[in-house]
N, C-alpha and C positions, 0 to 999 in steps of 0.2 A: 280559290282559297290558298293554293300554294303560291300564286303570284302575290297575293297580299302579304303573306308571311315573308316572302323573299324581300319585298320592298321594305318591310318593317325591319328585317335583319340588317339590310344595307344601311338604313337610316340610323339604327342603333350603333352599327359599326363605325359610321362616319362621326357620330356624336362622341363615341368613346375615343376615337383617334384624335379629334379636336381637343377634347378635354385633357388628353395625355400630353399634347404638344404645348399646352398653355402653361405648364408648370414642370420645369426640369429639376426642381429641388435645388441642390447645391452643385449640380453638374457644371454649371458655367461660372462658378465662383473660384477664382484662382487663389489658393491659400498662400501663395508666395508674393502676392501683391496686395497692399493695403488699399482700402477704399476711403480712408481718412488720412490726412497728413497734418502733422503738428506745424504751427507757424514757425517754430524754431528751425526746422529743417528747410523750410522755404527761405528763411533769412540766409542761412548758410549757402543754399543753392544760388540765390540771387547775388550774394556777395562774391562768389567765385567768378562771376562774369566781370568783375572789376579788373581782373588781370588782362582782359582783352582791350581795356582802355589804357591803363598805365603801362602795359607791356607791349603795346602795339608797335611794330617795327616797320610797317608798310611805308609810312611817311619818310622814315630814314632811308629806305631803299630808293624811293622815288627821288629824293633829294641827292642820292648818290653819296650819302655820308658813309655808307658801307655797301657791300655787295654780297652775293651768294655764290657758292661754289658747286652746289649740287642741284637744288631746285631753283632755277634762275628766272622763272617767269615774272615774278614781281619786280626784280631789279632791272629787268629788260622791258618793262612796261607792257607785258603781254596779257596781264590780267586787268581788264578794263572795266569789268562790271562787278559791282558789289551791291548786294541788297541788304535791307534792314530787317528782313523777316525774322531772323533768329533772335533779335532783341525783343520782338513782340511775343514770340512763342516761348522765350526763355525767361530771362530775369524779370521783364516787365509783367509777364503773366503770373509769375510767382508772387511778385509784390502786390499785384491787384488782388490775388487770392487771399493774401494776408489781410488786406483792407476789408475784403468781403467777409472773411471769417470773424473779424473783430467788430464788424458793424451789424451783422445779422443777429437778431435776437435769439435765434435758435442755436447759434454756435459761439457767440461771444463769451459766454461763461466758460465753456470748455477751452477756449483759446487762451484763457488767463494763465494757463500753465507755461506760456511763453513770455509773460510779462503783462503789464497793465494794457488794457485795450487801447487807451489813448497813446501810450508810448509806442506800441506796435504800429498803429496807424501812422503816427508821425514819422517814424523811421522809414516805413515803406514809402511814404510820400517823398521824403528826402532822397532816398535812393532812386525813385522814379525820376525825380528832377535831375539827379546826377546823370542818369543814362540818357534821358531826353536831351539834356544839354549837349552831351557828346554827339548824339545822333543828329540834332539839327545843325550843329557846326559842321558835320560831315556831309549831310544830304540837303540841308536847307529846309524847304517845306516838307511837312510830315503829316501823317494821320496822328492827330493829337487829342483834340477835345472829344472826338467820337471814337477813339480807339479803345481796345481792351474790353469790348462789350460782348465778345464771343458771338454766339448765334443770334444775338439781338441786332447785330449790325455787321454784316459781312463786307460792306463797302463803305468804310468810314471816309469822310471827306478829308482833304489835306488842309492844314492850317499854315498860314504864312509864318515865316521865321520870327517876324516882329511880334506876332500874336503869341507864339510859343514862349519867347523870351519874357514877355510881360507876365504871362501866367506862371512861369517858373519862379519869378521874383515873388509873386503873390503866394505861391505854395510854400516857399522857403520861409517867408515871414510868418505865415500862419502855423507852420509846424513847430517853430520854436516856442510859440505860445501854447500849442497843444500839448507839448510834453509836460507830464504831471509828475507828482512826487511818488507815484507807484513804482512797482518793480520794473527794473530795466529789462530789455529784451534778452531772450535766450537765443543761442545759435549765432551769436554775433562774433565773427572772427576778426573784425576790424577794431572795435573799441571795447569788446568784452562786456557789453551792456551798460557802459558808462553814458548816461543820458546827457550829462554836461558836455561830454566830448561830441555827442551828436548835435547839440546846439551849436557848438563852435564849428563843426563841419558844415552845417547848414548856412551859417553866416559866412564862412569862407567861400562856399560855392556861390553865394549871392555876390560876394565881393568880386569873384572871378567873372561872373556874368556881367557885372557893372563895367569891368575893364573892357570886355568884348564890345560893350555898347558905346564906349567913349567916343568913337569916331562917328557914330550915327546920331546919338542923343546925349551930348556931353553934359547937359544940365541934369537930367535924370540919373545918368551914370555917376556923376559926382555925388549926388544926394544919396543914392543907394550904397555907393562905396563907403562913404563916411559913416553912414548909419550901421552898415554891417561891421565895419572895423571897430566902431565904438561898442558894439554889442558883444564883441569877443570872438576872435578867430583863432584858428590853429597856429601856434607859434613854434611848433617843433615838428620834426619829420614823423609822418605816419607811414609805417611800413606794411605793405600788403604781405600776408604770410604765405609766401611760396613754400612748397615742400620739395623734398628730394625725390618723391615718387612721381611717376608720369602723370597721374591724375591732376596734379596741381603744380607742375614744375614751371620754373621761370622760362619763358619762351626765348630769352636771350642766351 
């Protein structure tokens, strides 16, 4: 009888222990970190990565247009390996999340606080094209068509640069059409939500891609160049808003 009671108590104790472990209440919830993010903050975060394109000085060092006096590894060609991981986990991940938030039926209405769904998706696609253009010009073949799928695909295949260029042109032409008359995007430190400026930016980027293609496919390059130019391009300086503080200071 005692043995039966002891076994029952052990069983009940294990059951109680298991049930307690299954629910920690709010113990594991960090009150200092949000579980939701507004697309406007993702736009700002992604746009800050533009500084690493327009402000890059590595090529200047390699061409010996200037040199360094303290940290001299780059100007002495000692840094030979650069990877593209940070682009995928940084601005490209932010932009893909914006697209997902504005495409998913469960989140697209809440995302309207940062602009119309169509405008947010369009700008995210334009910026993705901007970064991918820089990346493929730097590294050539890249994970592109299968990239940014997270746990759905841990080993995306590489796309040839020609394939990437063709898709970037398609993306930029589609995004100009996608931009609607709804609210402009919030968190935009580049054009302050001016959607006409984003159209011109997309056309200008397509024009630049056409120039890069001119030695490989002069016929298509000429066609895309003329079409982009006639569609309206940026005709004045666009200044990236560097700040005096260390978080966003000019690298030069």
